[in-house]
C-alpha positions as CSV (number, residue, x, y, z in Angstrom):
1,M,28.5,33.6,18.6
2,A,28.5,30.7,17.3
3,A,24.9,28.2,17.7
4,A,24.7,25.7,20.3
5,D,25.1,22.1,19.5
6,P,22.1,20.5,19.3
7,S,21.3,17.8,20.9
8,P,22.8,14.6,20.5
9,E,20.1,12.0,19.1
10,F,20.7,8.7,20.9
11,I,19.1,5.7,18.9
12,F,19.4,2.0,19.6
13,R,20.0,-1.2,18.0
14,S,20.1,-5.0,19.1
15,K,22.6,-6.9,20.1
16,L,22.7,-9.3,17.4
17,P,23.7,-8.2,14.3
18,D,21.7,-7.4,11.6
19,L,20.4,-10.1,9.4
20,T,20.2,-10.4,5.4
21,I,16.6,-10.4,5.3
22,P,14.3,-12.9,1.7
23,N,11.8,-9.9,1.8
24,H,11.4,-9.6,-1.4
25,L,9.4,-13.2,-1.1
26,P,5.7,-13.6,-1.1
27,L,5.1,-14.5,2.7
28,H,3.6,-17.8,1.6
29,T,6.8,-18.4,-0.2
30,Y,8.9,-17.8,3.0
31,C,7.2,-19.8,5.4
32,F,7.1,-23.0,3.0
33,E,10.6,-22.2,2.0
34,R,11.7,-25.3,3.6
35,I,8.6,-27.6,3.6
36,S,10.5,-30.4,1.6
37,E,12.9,-30.7,4.9
38,F,9.5,-31.7,6.7
39,K,6.6,-32.1,4.8
40,H,5.4,-35.0,6.4
41,N,5.9,-33.7,10.1
42,P,2.5,-33.0,11.9
43,C,1.6,-28.8,11.4
44,L,-1.4,-28.3,12.5
45,I,-3.0,-29.6,15.3
46,N,-7.1,-29.2,16.0
47,A,-7.2,-29.6,19.9
48,A,-10.7,-29.2,19.6
49,T,-11.1,-32.7,17.4
50,G,-7.8,-34.2,17.9
51,D,-7.3,-34.3,14.1
52,I,-3.4,-33.5,12.6
53,Y,-2.3,-32.0,9.2
54,T,1.3,-32.6,7.9
55,Y,3.1,-29.6,6.4
56,G,2.5,-30.9,3.0
57,E,-1.7,-31.3,3.6
58,V,-1.6,-27.8,5.0
59,H,0.5,-26.2,1.6
60,V,-2.2,-28.4,-0.7
61,T,-5.2,-27.1,0.9
62,A,-3.8,-23.1,1.3
63,R,-3.3,-23.5,-2.5
64,R,-6.6,-24.9,-3.2
65,V,-8.2,-22.3,-1.7
66,A,-6.3,-19.6,-3.1
67,A,-7.5,-21.1,-7.0
68,G,-11.4,-21.2,-5.4
69,L,-11.1,-18.0,-4.4
70,H,-10.1,-16.8,-8.0
71,K,-12.6,-18.8,-8.8
72,L,-15.1,-16.5,-6.6
73,G,-13.8,-13.9,-8.3
74,I,-11.8,-12.9,-5.3
75,G,-8.3,-11.2,-6.9
76,K,-5.5,-8.8,-6.4
77,G,-5.8,-6.6,-3.7
78,D,-9.6,-8.2,-2.8
79,V,-9.9,-8.9,1.3
80,I,-12.0,-11.6,3.0
81,M,-12.8,-11.6,6.4
82,L,-11.7,-14.4,8.7
83,L,-14.1,-14.0,11.9
84,L,-12.9,-17.4,13.6
85,Q,-11.7,-19.0,16.6
86,N,-8.7,-21.3,16.8
87,T,-9.1,-23.5,14.1
88,P,-7.2,-24.9,11.2
89,Q,-9.1,-23.6,8.3
90,F,-8.1,-19.9,10.1
91,A,-4.9,-21.0,8.6
92,F,-6.0,-22.5,5.4
93,A,-7.4,-19.4,4.3
94,F,-5.2,-16.6,5.4
95,L,-2.8,-18.3,3.7
96,G,-4.8,-19.1,0.6
97,A,-5.0,-14.9,0.8
98,S,-2.0,-14.9,0.5
99,F,-1.1,-17.0,-1.9
100,A,-3.5,-15.6,-4.5
101,C,-2.7,-12.0,-3.2
102,A,-5.8,-10.8,-1.4
103,I,-5.9,-9.5,2.0
104,A,-6.9,-11.3,5.1
105,T,-8.9,-9.1,7.7
106,M,-9.3,-10.5,10.7
107,A,-11.9,-9.8,13.1
108,N,-13.0,-11.0,16.6
109,P,-16.3,-13.6,16.0
110,F,-16.9,-12.5,19.5
111,F,-17.7,-8.9,18.6
112,T,-21.1,-7.7,18.4
113,P,-22.9,-7.5,15.0
114,A,-22.9,-4.1,14.7
115,E,-19.1,-4.6,15.1
116,I,-18.6,-6.4,12.6
117,A,-20.2,-5.1,10.2
118,K,-18.4,-1.8,10.6
119,Q,-15.2,-3.5,9.8
120,A,-17.2,-5.4,6.9
121,A,-17.5,-2.1,5.8
122,S,-15.0,-0.3,6.7
123,S,-12.5,-3.4,4.8
124,G,-14.3,-3.5,2.2
125,A,-14.7,-7.3,2.7
126,K,-15.8,-9.5,0.0
127,L,-16.2,-12.5,1.2
128,I,-16.4,-13.6,5.1
129,I,-15.1,-17.1,6.5
130,T,-17.0,-18.1,9.7
131,Q,-18.3,-20.8,11.9
132,A,-22.0,-22.0,12.6
133,A,-21.5,-20.7,15.8
134,F,-21.6,-16.8,13.9
135,A,-24.1,-17.7,12.1
136,E,-27.1,-15.3,13.8
137,K,-23.5,-12.2,13.6
138,V,-23.6,-12.4,9.8
139,K,-26.9,-13.9,8.5
140,N,-27.9,-10.1,7.5
141,L,-24.5,-8.9,6.0
142,P,-25.1,-10.0,2.6
143,Q,-28.4,-7.5,2.2
144,E,-26.7,-5.0,4.1
145,N,-23.2,-5.0,1.8
146,Q,-23.8,-5.3,-1.3
147,G,-20.0,-5.4,-1.7
148,I,-20.0,-8.8,0.1
149,L,-20.4,-11.4,-2.4
150,K,-20.8,-14.5,-0.2
151,V,-20.7,-16.4,3.8
152,I,-18.7,-19.6,3.9
153,F,-18.8,-22.0,6.8
154,I,-16.0,-24.0,7.8
155,D,-18.7,-26.4,9.9
156,S,-22.7,-26.4,9.7
157,P,-23.4,-23.9,7.2
158,P,-27.1,-22.6,7.8
159,E,-30.0,-23.3,4.6
160,G,-28.5,-21.6,1.5
161,G,-25.0,-21.3,3.4
162,C,-21.8,-22.4,2.0
163,H,-19.1,-25.1,3.5
164,F,-16.0,-24.5,3.0
165,S,-14.8,-27.2,1.4
166,S,-16.9,-25.8,-1.9
167,L,-13.2,-23.5,-1.7
168,T,-11.2,-26.2,-1.4
169,D,-12.8,-29.1,-3.3
170,E,-14.3,-27.9,-6.4
171,A,-10.3,-26.5,-7.5
172,K,-7.3,-28.6,-7.6
173,E,-3.8,-26.1,-6.9
174,E,-2.7,-26.5,-10.5
175,E,-5.7,-23.9,-11.5
176,L,-3.8,-21.7,-9.3
177,T,-3.0,-19.4,-11.8
178,D,-0.1,-16.5,-11.4
179,V,-0.6,-12.6,-9.9
180,K,1.5,-10.4,-10.1
181,F,3.7,-9.8,-7.1
182,S,5.6,-6.2,-4.9
183,P,6.6,-7.2,-1.7
184,D,4.7,-4.4,-0.7
185,D,1.3,-5.7,-1.7
186,V,-0.9,-5.4,1.8
187,V,-1.3,-8.9,3.3
188,A,-3.3,-9.0,6.4
189,L,-5.6,-6.5,7.8
190,P,-5.8,-6.7,11.5
191,Y,-7.9,-3.5,13.2
192,S,-6.1,-1.6,16.5
193,S,-6.7,2.0,17.7
194,G,-2.8,2.1,18.2
195,T,-2.1,4.7,20.2
196,T,-5.9,6.3,20.8
197,G,-9.2,6.3,19.2
198,L,-11.9,3.8,17.2
199,P,-10.1,1.3,15.7
200,K,-8.4,0.9,12.7
201,G,-7.5,-1.1,9.4
202,V,-3.6,-1.9,10.1
203,M,-1.6,-2.7,6.6
204,L,0.6,-5.0,6.6
205,T,2.8,-6.2,4.0
206,H,3.7,-9.0,2.5
207,K,7.7,-7.0,3.4
208,G,6.9,-6.0,6.9
209,L,5.2,-9.3,8.3
210,V,8.3,-11.6,6.7
211,T,10.7,-9.3,8.0
212,S,8.8,-9.6,11.8
213,V,9.0,-13.2,11.5
214,A,12.7,-13.3,10.4
215,Q,14.1,-10.6,13.1
216,Q,12.6,-14.0,15.5
217,V,13.3,-17.1,14.5
218,D,16.1,-16.3,11.2
219,G,19.7,-16.7,11.4
220,E,22.6,-18.7,13.5
221,N,21.0,-17.8,16.4
222,P,17.2,-17.0,16.3
223,H,16.2,-14.1,18.3
224,F,13.4,-16.7,19.8
225,H,14.7,-20.1,19.4
226,I,11.6,-22.8,17.8
227,R,12.7,-25.6,16.8
228,S,11.2,-28.1,14.4
229,N,10.8,-30.8,16.7
230,D,8.8,-28.4,19.1
231,V,4.8,-28.5,19.6
232,V,3.8,-24.8,19.9
233,L,0.5,-24.1,21.9
234,C,-1.3,-21.9,19.9
235,V,-4.1,-20.5,22.8
236,L,-3.9,-16.5,22.2
237,P,-6.5,-15.5,19.4
238,L,-5.3,-15.8,16.0
239,F,-7.1,-12.4,15.0
240,H,-4.6,-10.5,16.9
241,I,-0.9,-10.3,15.2
242,Y,0.8,-11.6,18.0
243,S,-0.3,-15.1,18.0
244,L,-0.2,-15.0,14.2
245,S,2.8,-13.8,14.1
246,S,4.8,-15.1,16.8
247,I,3.2,-18.6,16.6
248,V,1.4,-19.9,13.3
249,M,3.8,-18.0,10.9
250,S,7.3,-18.5,12.6
251,S,6.6,-22.2,13.4
252,L,6.0,-23.0,9.7
253,R,9.4,-20.9,8.7
254,V,10.7,-23.5,10.7
255,G,8.3,-26.9,10.5
256,A,7.0,-27.0,14.2
257,A,4.1,-27.9,15.2
258,I,1.2,-25.9,16.1
259,L,-1.6,-27.3,18.6
260,L,-4.8,-24.5,18.0
261,V,-6.4,-24.3,21.0
262,Q,-10.2,-22.1,20.8
263,K,-10.5,-21.5,24.3
264,F,-8.1,-20.6,27.4
265,D,-9.3,-23.1,30.5
266,I,-6.4,-23.7,33.1
267,N,-7.9,-27.1,33.5
268,S,-8.0,-28.0,29.3
269,L,-4.3,-26.2,29.4
270,V,-3.1,-29.0,32.1
271,A,-4.5,-31.7,30.3
272,L,-3.4,-30.7,27.0
273,V,0.3,-29.7,28.0
274,P,1.1,-33.5,28.2
275,K,-1.1,-35.3,25.8
276,Y,0.7,-33.4,23.4
277,R,3.9,-32.8,25.0
278,V,3.6,-29.2,24.3
279,T,7.5,-27.4,24.4
280,I,6.3,-23.9,23.5
281,A,3.9,-22.0,25.1
282,T,3.1,-18.4,24.0
283,V,0.5,-16.2,26.4
284,V,-0.7,-13.2,27.9
285,P,0.2,-12.4,31.7
286,P,-3.3,-13.8,32.6
287,I,-2.4,-17.0,31.6
288,V,1.2,-16.8,33.3
289,L,-0.6,-15.8,36.5
290,A,-3.0,-19.3,36.3
291,M,-0.4,-20.9,35.7
292,V,1.9,-19.8,39.0
293,K,-1.8,-19.7,41.1
294,S,-4.0,-22.2,40.2
295,P,-4.0,-25.1,42.8
296,V,-4.5,-27.6,39.7
297,V,-1.1,-26.8,38.1
298,D,0.2,-28.2,40.9
299,C,-0.9,-31.8,40.5
300,S,0.0,-31.6,36.2
301,D,2.8,-32.8,34.7
302,M,3.9,-29.7,32.5
303,S,7.2,-31.1,32.3
304,S,7.9,-30.5,28.5
305,I,7.3,-26.8,28.7
306,R,10.9,-25.5,27.5
307,I,9.6,-22.1,26.8
308,V,7.2,-19.9,27.7
309,L,6.8,-16.7,26.3
310,S,4.6,-13.9,27.9
311,G,3.4,-10.9,25.5
312,A,0.4,-8.1,24.6
313,A,1.3,-6.3,28.0
314,P,4.1,-6.4,30.9
315,L,4.2,-8.7,33.5
316,G,5.2,-7.8,36.8
317,K,8.9,-9.2,38.2
318,N,7.3,-10.5,41.2
319,L,5.0,-13.1,39.1
320,E,8.0,-13.5,36.9
321,D,10.3,-14.7,39.4
322,A,7.5,-16.7,40.5
323,F,6.8,-17.9,37.6
324,R,10.3,-19.2,37.9
325,A,10.5,-20.9,41.2
326,K,7.6,-23.0,40.0
327,F,8.7,-23.6,36.5
328,P,12.4,-24.0,36.7
329,H,12.6,-26.1,33.7
330,A,10.7,-23.5,31.8
331,I,12.8,-20.3,30.0
332,L,10.4,-17.7,30.6
333,G,10.6,-14.4,28.7
334,Q,8.5,-11.3,27.9
335,G,7.8,-9.8,24.1
336,Y,6.6,-6.4,23.2
337,G,5.1,-5.3,20.0
338,M,1.8,-3.7,19.1
339,T,-0.4,-4.1,15.6
340,E,1.8,-0.7,14.1
341,S,4.9,-2.4,14.3
342,G,3.9,-5.5,12.5
343,S,4.1,-8.3,16.3
344,V,6.8,-8.0,18.0
345,L,9.9,-5.0,18.3
346,T,11.7,-6.6,21.5
347,M,11.9,-9.7,22.8
348,S,13.6,-11.3,25.3
349,L,17.0,-13.3,24.6
350,A,16.8,-15.8,27.2
351,L,14.6,-17.1,24.5
352,A,17.9,-17.7,21.5
353,K,19.6,-20.1,21.5
354,E,22.6,-18.5,22.4
355,R,20.4,-17.7,25.7
356,F,21.8,-14.6,27.3
357,A,21.6,-13.6,30.9
358,I,18.1,-11.0,31.3
359,K,16.4,-9.2,34.2
360,S,13.0,-9.6,35.9
361,G,10.9,-7.6,34.3
362,A,12.2,-6.0,31.1
363,C,10.5,-7.2,27.8
364,G,13.6,-7.7,25.8
365,T,15.8,-6.2,23.9
366,L,15.3,-4.9,19.9
367,M,15.0,-7.3,17.5
368,R,17.4,-7.3,14.9
369,N,16.8,-5.0,11.6
370,A,15.0,-2.1,13.9
371,E,16.0,0.9,16.1
372,M,14.7,2.8,19.2
373,K,15.0,5.6,20.3
374,I,13.2,7.1,23.8
375,V,12.2,10.2,23.5
376,N,10.7,13.2,26.3
377,P,7.0,13.5,25.3
378,E,7.2,17.0,26.4
379,T,10.5,18.3,24.5
380,G,11.1,15.1,21.9
381,V,14.6,15.3,22.4
382,S,15.9,11.6,22.6
383,L,17.5,10.5,26.0
384,S,20.3,8.2,26.4
385,R,20.3,4.5,28.9
386,N,17.8,4.8,31.9
387,Q,15.6,7.7,31.4
388,P,12.1,7.0,30.8
389,G,10.5,8.7,27.4
390,E,7.7,7.3,25.1
391,I,9.4,4.7,22.7
392,Y,9.8,5.2,19.1
393,V,10.9,2.5,16.7
394,R,11.6,2.4,13.2
395,S,12.4,-0.8,11.1
396,P,10.5,-2.4,7.7
397,Q,8.1,-4.5,9.4
398,M,6.3,-1.7,10.4
399,M,3.0,-1.0,9.3
400,K,2.4,0.5,5.4
401,G,-0.4,2.5,7.2
402,Y,-3.6,3.1,8.2
403,L,-6.4,1.8,5.8
404,N,-7.9,4.9,4.0
405,D,-6.7,7.5,7.2
406,E,-3.7,9.4,6.0
407,E,-4.3,11.6,8.9
408,A,-4.0,9.1,11.8
409,T,-0.8,7.4,10.2
410,K,0.7,10.4,9.8
411,G,-0.2,11.2,13.8
412,I,1.6,7.9,14.7
413,I,4.5,7.3,12.0
414,D,6.7,10.9,11.6
415,G,8.1,12.2,8.3
416,D,11.6,10.9,9.5
417,G,9.6,6.8,9.9
418,W,9.6,7.0,13.0
419,L,6.6,5.4,14.6
420,H,5.9,6.5,17.9
421,T,4.0,4.0,20.3
422,G,2.8,5.7,22.8
423,D,4.2,3.5,25.5
424,I,6.8,5.0,28.0
425,G,10.2,3.4,28.6
426,L,13.3,2.9,29.2
427,V,16.6,1.3,27.2
428,D,19.2,0.3,30.5
429,D,23.1,-0.5,30.3
430,D,22.6,-3.6,29.3
431,D,19.9,-3.1,26.5
432,E,17.0,-4.6,28.7
433,V,13.6,-2.4,27.6
434,F,11.5,-2.2,30.5
435,I,7.7,-0.7,29.8
436,V,6.7,1.8,32.6
437,D,3.1,2.8,30.8
438,R,1.0,4.2,28.5
439,L,1.4,7.7,28.0
440,K,-1.8,8.7,27.9
441,E,-2.6,6.6,31.1
442,L,0.2,7.9,33.2
443,I,-1.5,9.5,36.4
444,K,-0.6,13.0,37.2
445,Y,0.2,13.2,41.0
446,K,1.2,16.6,42.5
447,G,2.6,17.4,38.7
448,F,4.6,14.0,39.2
449,Q,3.5,10.8,36.4
450,V,3.0,7.7,38.4
451,A,2.8,4.3,36.1
452,P,-0.3,2.0,36.6
453,A,1.3,-0.4,35.6
454,E,4.2,-0.8,37.6
455,L,1.4,-0.5,41.0
456,E,-0.5,-3.3,39.1
457,G,2.8,-5.3,38.8
458,L,3.2,-5.2,42.4
459,L,-0.3,-5.9,44.1
460,I,-0.5,-8.8,41.7
461,S,2.7,-10.7,43.1
462,N,0.4,-11.1,46.3
463,V,-0.7,-14.7,46.2
464,H,-4.1,-13.5,47.7
465,I,-4.6,-11.1,44.4
466,V,-6.1,-12.7,40.7
467,D,-6.2,-9.6,38.8
468,V,-6.3,-6.2,39.6
469,A,-6.2,-2.6,37.9
470,V,-4.8,0.9,38.6
471,I,-7.1,3.9,36.9
472,P,-7.1,7.5,37.9
473,M,-8.9,9.5,40.3
474,K,-9.4,13.4,40.7
475,D,-8.4,14.8,43.5
476,E,-8.4,18.1,44.8
477,V,-4.9,18.4,46.5
478,A,-2.9,16.0,44.6
479,G,-4.8,16.7,40.6
480,E,-4.9,12.9,40.2
481,A,-4.6,9.4,42.7
482,P,-4.3,6.2,41.6
483,V,-7.5,4.2,42.4
484,A,-6.7,0.1,42.2
485,F,-9.5,-2.4,41.6
486,I,-8.4,-5.2,43.3
487,V,-9.9,-9.1,42.2
488,R,-9.2,-11.9,45.5
489,S,-7.9,-15.0,44.6
490,D,-11.1,-17.5,45.8
491,G,-11.9,-18.1,49.6
492,S,-9.2,-15.3,50.2
493,N,-10.4,-12.8,52.4
494,I,-7.3,-10.6,52.4
495,T,-8.0,-7.3,54.2
496,E,-6.7,-3.5,53.6
497,D,-4.1,-3.5,56.7
498,E,-2.4,-6.3,54.8
499,I,-2.6,-5.3,51.9
500,K,-0.8,-2.1,52.9
501,E,2.0,-3.8,54.9
502,Y,2.6,-6.2,52.0
503,I,3.0,-3.1,50.0
504,S,5.3,-1.4,52.7
505,K,7.2,-4.4,52.2
506,Q,7.9,-4.3,48.7
507,E,8.8,-0.9,48.1
508,L,12.0,-1.1,46.8
509,V,11.3,-3.5,44.0
510,L,9.9,-0.4,42.1
511,Q,11.5,1.5,39.2
512,C,9.0,4.9,39.4
513,R,10.2,6.5,42.3
514,Q,7.1,8.6,42.3
515,C,5.1,5.4,42.5
516,S,7.2,4.8,45.5
517,K,5.9,8.0,47.3
518,V,1.7,7.3,46.3
519,L,2.6,4.1,48.6
520,K,5.2,5.5,51.6
521,K,2.0,8.3,51.9
522,N,-0.1,6.2,52.3
523,R,-2.4,7.3,49.3
524,L,-4.7,4.3,48.5
525,V,-8.4,3.9,50.5
526,W,-9.5,0.3,50.3
527,C,-13.3,-0.3,50.7
528,F,-15.1,-3.8,49.0
529,I,-17.4,-4.8,46.2
530,K,-18.9,-8.1,44.8
531,L,-18.5,-9.1,40.9
532,P,-20.9,-11.3,39.8
533,S,-19.8,-15.1,38.2
534,F,-19.1,-15.0,34.8
535,D,-18.8,-17.8,32.0
536,F,-15.0,-18.8,32.8
537,G,-16.6,-20.8,36.0
538,G,-16.4,-18.9,39.6
539,S,-17.6,-15.9,41.1
540,T,-15.2,-12.9,42.5
541,S,-15.2,-10.8,45.3
542,L,-12.9,-7.2,44.0
543,L,-11.4,-4.7,47.1
544,W,-11.3,-1.7,45.4
545,I,-8.5,0.7,46.1
546,T,-9.0,4.2,46.0
């Protein structure tokens, strides 16, 4: 008797043709490859000060930083930590590290001193570049960590501290010595928890990041159409690879201006957009929500914005539709990725030079020069279209691995080179990808899997709700039941019955049939909680749905 044929392998690719990517180049060489075309154009705009740096100035300063690093003894493979908000010095230092064949590890400056110390030790950082505002957090690091040579401040250093100018003023770019380079050398070391667990150093190479940027902005029909005359909003923190790749490096590649904003505030945003004629806003769902629901936007000039790219978390269909209704002149699209993938895996083709029709709720189509599978997490069998499963990807943009953690690396990248994202999604008939939820976060309701993200997307589409989070709660009958924490908009007194009525009218938009069953059976119970005021302003009321 003949053996049964193995299950067919369903592998998805981009709708756009693959590119010839020059990923043999160092990252800095690739980013500045066309600098002669826009040497005198604005490159970095510091929203906090109004200072503007041209492409020529950024290029020279980055090379001087590299020469300064060499003078301090920072060489190939050495790690510097960038503990900075969105400032020009972040870009100077990151690019300078690339020129020096060193590695930049990016840390959240609002981490606790213990968290900063842990990342510095784990990464093997020899130098920290930071701001005076965070001096107290790092003052003891050189004593506690003998590997740290120096702490450098971009503004007023504390007594005995070193200023950033010591890197640039005491070194000349012609003093930069050639260093033997390999495309597989690590250039960036962000930290990520991966699909689960504690933060780990993600080794991103020159080859991987060049590939990632090229997938976005290279070719005759770039997937992400940034033009040299664009002004790109950079309000997302640069210590996240999404911001660093899709904003800074992608803009550098094409010659666009980058508006660096240290902190998101809707009142500041509506002032900055018309002042600098921002044309591209790369954001996250809470910013989209603020743009849709904040009354200050209604009396502001946002007409210069032509593209809005939302990433980092799914954007619900209803919120997408509300944004398009309010900003009909702007093209809205979503992107999806993870730190381990070197940033973007999928992106909306509405953002391409030659635009494609898209569906609300989709997070785009697969990037070029990449492969994707949708895999049944229980059987390991790849699935065809319109069937949800875990997303696997394979591409030269992916990380080299986790720093000093071979076991964790093997846990996320299998022997065939597939990166297991831990996200549940599907590919539809038009090659558009829809994210359903995180594999670890699915709620098991009566044996069925319920997607919290879809319930969240439905609830947040209500104008009286500004934020929501859905988590599981143990239930004797169902096993688990969804619990939704809802933040009501200012002045709203929306009630349990009103939300139930709203939900009953929205069930048809749900892709997850189990979500619809949960709502139809009214498995949500409600109570109210008050939240304290936060430093971003205002107090909020929380409606707790259980």
